[in-house]
Backbone as numpy.savetxt, mean C-alpha at the origin, in Angstrom:
# Nx Ny Nz CAx CAy CAz Cx Cy Cz
52.20 -28.22 32.18 51.38 -27.06 32.18 52.26 -25.82 32.18
51.80 -24.81 31.45 52.57 -23.58 31.36 52.33 -22.72 32.60
53.39 -22.19 33.08 53.25 -21.27 34.21 53.53 -19.87 33.72
52.69 -18.95 34.16 52.84 -17.56 33.73 52.98 -16.69 34.96
53.74 -15.65 34.76 53.90 -14.70 35.87 52.74 -13.72 35.83
52.60 -12.96 36.91 51.51 -12.02 37.00 51.57 -10.94 35.92
52.72 -10.38 35.57 52.75 -9.40 34.49 52.31 -9.99 33.14
52.67 -11.26 32.89 52.25 -11.89 31.64 50.72 -12.04 31.58
50.12 -12.39 32.70 48.66 -12.53 32.76 48.00 -11.18 32.47
48.56 -10.11 33.06 47.99 -8.78 32.83 48.17 -8.33 31.39
49.27 -8.71 30.78 49.48 -8.38 29.37 48.45 -9.11 28.51
48.21 -10.39 28.78 47.21 -11.13 28.02 45.80 -10.54 28.23
45.49 -10.16 29.45 44.19 -9.53 29.70 44.08 -8.23 28.90
45.13 -7.43 28.87 45.13 -6.18 28.10 44.99 -6.42 26.61
45.69 -7.46 26.10 45.59 -7.77 24.67 44.18 -8.22 24.31
43.60 -9.10 25.11 42.24 -9.55 24.84 41.24 -8.39 24.95
41.43 -7.54 25.94 40.53 -6.39 26.08 40.65 -5.46 24.88
41.87 -5.22 24.41 42.07 -4.36 23.25 41.45 -4.99 22.01
41.61 -6.31 21.86 41.03 -6.99 20.69 39.50 -6.90 20.72
38.91 -7.14 21.88 37.45 -7.07 21.98 36.97 -5.64 21.74
37.66 -4.66 22.31 37.29 -3.27 22.11 37.41 -2.88 20.63
38.45 -3.36 19.95 38.64 -3.09 18.52 37.53 -3.72 17.69
37.19 -4.96 17.99 36.11 -5.64 17.26 34.78 -4.93 17.48
34.53 -4.49 18.71 33.30 -3.77 19.00 33.26 -2.45 18.22
34.38 -1.77 18.14 34.46 -0.51 17.40 34.19 -0.73 15.92
34.84 -1.72 15.34 34.65 -2.01 13.90 33.21 -2.42 13.62
32.66 -3.29 14.46 31.30 -3.74 14.26 30.30 -2.60 14.37
30.44 -1.75 15.38 29.50 -0.64 15.53 29.65 0.36 14.40
30.88 0.61 13.92 31.09 1.53 12.81 30.42 1.00 11.54
30.62 -0.28 11.25 30.00 -0.87 10.07 28.47 -0.89 10.19
27.97 -1.15 11.38 26.53 -1.16 11.59 25.93 0.22 11.35
26.58 1.26 11.84 26.10 2.62 11.63 26.12 2.96 10.14
27.14 2.54 9.42 27.20 2.80 7.98 26.06 2.11 7.24
25.78 0.87 7.61 24.69 0.14 6.97 23.36 0.83 7.24
23.13 1.24 8.48 21.89 1.92 8.84 21.75 3.22 8.05
22.82 3.99 7.94 22.77 5.25 7.19 22.46 5.00 5.72
23.06 3.98 5.13 22.80 3.71 3.72 21.36 3.23 3.51
20.83 2.43 4.44 19.44 1.98 4.33 18.48 3.16 4.47
18.76 4.05 5.39 17.91 5.23 5.55 17.98 6.09 4.30
19.17 6.22 3.72 19.30 6.97 2.47 18.50 6.34 1.35
18.51 5.01 1.27 17.72 4.31 0.25 16.23 4.52 0.45
15.78 4.44 1.71 14.37 4.69 1.99 13.99 6.13 1.67
14.90 7.04 1.94 14.62 8.44 1.63 14.43 8.61 0.12
15.27 7.93 -0.66 15.13 7.99 -2.12 13.82 7.39 -2.59
13.43 6.26 -2.02 12.18 5.63 -2.40 10.98 6.52 -2.03
11.04 7.11 -0.85 9.94 7.99 -0.44 9.86 9.21 -1.34
11.00 9.72 -1.78 11.00 10.85 -2.70 10.35 10.44 -4.03
10.67 9.24 -4.50 10.06 8.74 -5.73 8.55 8.57 -5.60
8.12 8.04 -4.47 6.68 7.88 -4.24 6.01 9.24 -4.17
6.67 10.19 -3.53 6.12 11.54 -3.43 5.96 12.16 -4.82
6.95 11.94 -5.68 6.86 12.46 -7.04 5.70 11.82 -7.81
5.54 10.49 -7.66 4.44 9.81 -8.33 3.08 10.31 -7.84
2.98 10.53 -6.53 1.72 11.05 -5.99 1.45 12.46 -6.51
2.50 13.25 -6.63 2.32 14.59 -7.19 1.81 14.51 -8.63
2.39 13.59 -9.42 1.93 13.42 -10.80 0.47 12.98 -10.86
0.12 12.02 -9.99 -1.27 11.56 -9.95 -2.21 12.70 -9.54
-1.77 13.50 -8.60 -2.58 14.63 -8.17 -2.80 15.61 -9.31
-1.74 15.89 -10.07 -1.88 16.79 -11.22 -2.83 16.20 -12.24
-2.70 14.89 -12.51 -3.58 14.25 -13.49 -5.04 14.29 -13.05
-5.27 14.00 -11.78 -6.64 14.01 -11.27 -7.22 15.42 -11.32
-6.40 16.41 -10.96 -6.87 17.79 -11.03 -7.21 18.18 -12.47
-6.38 17.75 -13.41 -6.65 18.07 -14.82 -7.94 17.39 -15.28
-8.15 16.13 -14.88 -9.38 15.43 -15.26 -10.60 16.10 -14.64
-10.48 16.50 -13.39 -11.61 17.16 -12.74 -11.93 18.49 -13.40
-10.89 19.27 -13.74 -11.14 20.53 -14.42 -11.81 20.30 -15.77
-11.34 19.28 -16.49 -11.94 18.96 -17.79 -13.40 18.53 -17.61
-13.62 17.66 -16.62 -14.98 17.15 -16.38 -15.91 18.28 -15.95
-15.44 19.13 -15.04 -16.30 20.19 -14.55 -16.55 21.26 -15.61
-15.61 21.42 -16.53 -15.79 22.40 -17.59 -16.87 21.95 -18.56
-16.97 20.63 -18.80 -17.90 20.12 -19.80 -19.19 19.56 -19.21
-19.41 19.75 -17.93 -20.66 19.23 -17.35 -21.80 20.19 -17.65
-23.01 19.69 -17.63 -24.15 20.59 -17.88 -24.29 21.59 -16.73
-24.75 22.74 -17.05 -24.94 23.79 -16.05 -26.11 23.40 -15.14
-26.04 23.86 -13.91 -27.13 23.63 -12.98 -28.21 24.68 -13.26
-29.28 24.23 -13.81 -30.38 25.12 -14.20 -31.66 24.61 -13.55
-32.77 25.24 -13.80 -34.02 24.71 -13.25 -34.31 23.29 -13.73
-33.66 22.85 -14.78 -33.87 21.49 -15.27 -33.17 20.46 -14.37
-32.54 20.92 -13.29 -31.85 20.00 -12.39 -32.82 18.97 -11.83
-34.04 19.37 -11.55 -35.03 18.43 -11.04 -35.30 17.31 -12.03
-35.33 17.65 -13.31 -35.55 16.62 -14.33 -34.36 15.68 -14.38
-33.16 16.22 -14.22 -31.96 15.37 -14.21 -32.01 14.43 -13.01
-32.44 14.93 -11.87 -32.54 14.11 -10.68 -33.59 13.02 -10.87
-34.69 13.35 -11.53 -35.73 12.35 -11.78 -35.21 11.24 -12.69
-34.41 11.61 -13.70 -33.89 10.58 -14.59 -32.91 9.68 -13.84
-32.14 10.27 -12.91 -31.23 9.46 -12.09 -32.03 8.50 -11.22
-33.08 9.00 -10.58 -33.92 8.14 -9.75 -34.56 7.03 -10.56
-34.97 7.34 -11.76 -35.58 6.35 -12.64 -34.57 5.25 -12.99
-33.34 5.66 -13.30 -32.30 4.67 -13.62 -32.02 3.78 -12.42
-31.94 4.36 -11.22 -31.68 3.57 -10.02 -32.83 2.61 -9.74
-34.04 3.06 -9.95 -35.21 2.20 -9.74 -35.17 1.01 -10.72
-34.79 1.27 -11.97 -34.68 0.18 -12.94 -33.60 -0.82 -12.54
-32.48 -0.30 -12.05 -31.40 -1.21 -11.63 -31.85 -2.07 -10.45
-32.53 -1.46 -9.50 -33.01 -2.25 -8.37 -34.02 -3.29 -8.81
-34.90 -2.92 -9.73 -35.90 -3.87 -10.24 -35.20 -5.03 -10.94
-34.17 -4.70 -11.77 -33.45 -5.76 -12.49 -32.70 -6.66 -11.53
-32.09 -6.09 -10.48 -31.36 -6.94 -9.54 -32.32 -7.83 -8.76
-33.53 -7.33 -8.43 -34.51 -8.18 -7.76 -34.97 -9.30 -8.67
-35.13 -8.98 -9.95 -35.56 -10.01 -10.91 -34.48 -11.08 -11.04
-33.21 -10.67 -11.08 -32.13 -11.65 -11.16 -32.07 -12.49 -9.89
-32.33 -11.86 -8.75 -32.33 -12.61 -7.49 -33.42 -13.67 -7.48
-34.54 -13.40 -8.13 -35.62 -14.39 -8.18 -35.30 -15.51 -9.15
-34.54 -15.22 -10.20 -34.20 -16.23 -11.20 -33.16 -17.21 -10.67
-32.21 -16.73 -9.90 -31.12 -17.60 -9.44 -31.59 -18.80 -8.63
-32.47 -18.64 -7.63 -32.91 -19.84 -6.90 -33.65 -20.81 -7.81
-34.43 -20.30 -8.78 -35.15 -21.18 -9.68 -34.16 -21.95 -10.56
-33.09 -21.29 -10.99 -32.09 -21.96 -11.82 -31.37 -23.04 -11.01
-31.12 -22.75 -9.74 -30.45 -23.74 -8.90 -31.34 -24.96 -8.69
-32.61 -24.74 -8.46 -33.50 -25.88 -8.23 -33.69 -26.69 -9.51
-33.50 -26.04 -10.66 -33.62 -26.77 -11.93 -32.33 -27.52 -12.25
-31.28 -27.33 -11.46 -30.02 -28.04 -11.68 -29.14 -27.38 -12.73
-29.39 -26.12 -13.05 -28.57 -25.43 -14.04 -27.25 -25.01 -13.42
-26.27 -24.80 -14.28 -24.93 -24.43 -13.82 -24.95 -23.01 -13.26
-24.25 -22.81 -12.13 -24.20 -21.50 -11.50 -23.14 -20.63 -12.18
-23.33 -19.32 -12.15 -22.34 -18.43 -12.75 -21.21 -18.17 -11.75
-20.18 -17.49 -12.21 -18.98 -17.28 -11.38 -19.27 -16.51 -10.12
-20.07 -15.49 -10.18 -20.33 -14.66 -9.02 -20.96 -15.49 -7.90
-21.83 -16.41 -8.24 -22.46 -17.22 -7.23 -21.49 -18.26 -6.66
-20.59 -18.77 -7.48 -19.64 -19.77 -7.01 -18.70 -19.19 -5.97
-18.38 -17.89 -6.07 -17.41 -17.29 -5.17 -18.06 -16.61 -3.97
-19.34 -16.80 -3.80 -20.04 -16.22 -2.64 -19.62 -16.85 -1.37
């Protein structure tokens, strides 16, 4: 077995402590660099998303301006327009009720179900 003197033991303790401190320094430095680069990448992606949202906002604003420019004026005929809307909605509700009545009859007759019913 090797025998060591007290100064040799202290030298080994100092060397190991310096090595561990050096490794900790290198590891923390590299970790900070990685974190900074990842944050920089996220900042770039967020900037790109922000630009895309700005473009979409401009497009939507342009579409709305175009749509509002070409819409019919609100005149006393607005009531007639509202009546035609109500009439269309009433027809749609009537048609959907009629389809609802047909579906159970088709099922009882053994007919093939459509996709919408299969995924219910």
